[in-house]
C-alpha positions in Angstrom: 17.6 -10.2 8.9 17.1 -13.7 7.7 20.8 -14.3 8.0 20.6 -13.3 11.7 17.9 -15.9 12.3 14.8 -13.7 12.2 11.7 -15.0 10.5 10.0 -12.5 8.3 6.2 -12.3 8.3 3.6 -9.9 7.0 3.8 -7.8 10.2 7.5 -7.4 9.8 7.1 -6.3 6.1 4.2 -4.0 7.1 6.5 -2.3 9.6 9.1 -1.7 7.0 6.5 -0.5 4.5 5.2 1.9 7.0 8.6 3.3 7.8 9.5 3.7 4.1 6.2 5.2 3.2 6.4 7.8 6.1 9.9 8.6 4.8 8.5 9.2 1.3 10.4 6.2 -0.2 7.6 4.3 -2.0 10.2 3.1 -4.5 11.8 1.0 -1.8 8.3 -0.2 -0.8 7.8 -1.6 -4.3 11.1 -3.4 -4.2 10.1 -4.9 -0.8 6.8 -6.2 -2.2 8.8 -8.3 -4.5 10.9 -9.6 -1.6 7.8 -10.3 0.4 6.5 -12.5 -2.5 9.8 -14.2 -2.7 9.3 -15.3 0.9 5.9 -16.8 0.0 4.0 -14.1 1.9 0.9 -12.3 0.7 0.1 -8.7 1.4 -3.0 -8.1 3.6 -5.4 -5.2 3.9 -3.0 -3.4 6.2 -0.2 -3.7 3.6 -2.4 -2.2 0.9 -3.6 0.6 3.2 0.0 1.5 4.1 1.2 1.5 0.5 -1.8 3.5 -0.9 -1.4 6.0 1.9 2.3 6.3 1.1 1.6 7.1 -2.6 -1.1 9.6 -1.7 1.1 11.3 0.9 3.6 11.8 -1.9 0.9 13.1 -4.2 1.3 10.0 -6.5 -2.4 9.4 -7.0 -1.7 7.6 -10.4 0.5 5.1 -8.5 -2.2 4.7 -5.9 -4.7 3.8 -8.6 -2.3 1.5 -10.3 -1.6 -0.3 -7.0 -5.3 -0.7 -6.2 -5.8 -2.2 -9.7 -3.0 -4.7 -8.9 -4.9 -5.6 -5.7 -8.1 -6.6 -7.5 -6.8 -10.1 -8.6 -6.1 -10.8 -4.9 -9.9 -10.3 -4.2 -9.3 -7.3 -2.0 -10.3 -3.7 -2.8 -9.2 -0.6 -1.0 -12.1 0.4 1.3 -13.5 3.8 1.5 -11.8 4.4 4.9 -8.4 3.5 3.4 -8.8 5.9 0.5 -10.4 8.7 2.4 -7.8 8.6 5.2 -5.0 8.8 2.7 -6.1 10.7 -0.4 -8.7 13.2 0.7 -6.1 15.5 2.2 -4.2 15.4 -1.1 -6.8 16.9 -3.4 -9.6 14.3 -3.7 -12.8 15.1 -1.8 -15.8 13.1 -0.6 -16.9 9.6 -1.5 -16.6 10.4 -5.2 -12.9 9.9 -5.0 -13.2 6.7 -3.1 -15.6 5.4 -5.6 -13.3 6.3 -8.4 -10.4 4.5 -6.8 -12.5 1.3 -6.3 -14.0 1.4 -9.7 -11.1 2.4 -11.9 
């Protein structure tokens, strides 16, 4: 896309992340996180929510926890809404799961 003259921004990457996550391709999402960083862009709260939701939709709760732990140095934590919207339908119930995700 850059070769065609398009300037990539966080919204562009979030759009790709969302499409890949909905398709169940979180491996591609992880590759694109690296590309995003190579373009000197930082993920925002929407980025994190999309990715955590993608992992949870695939039943990859361990990957969701790992990703949340990676977010902590960026001074952003997955909010209860992000977690409850994504993981509760996949086997975690109530606020206990949200607290576990934030505290792990």
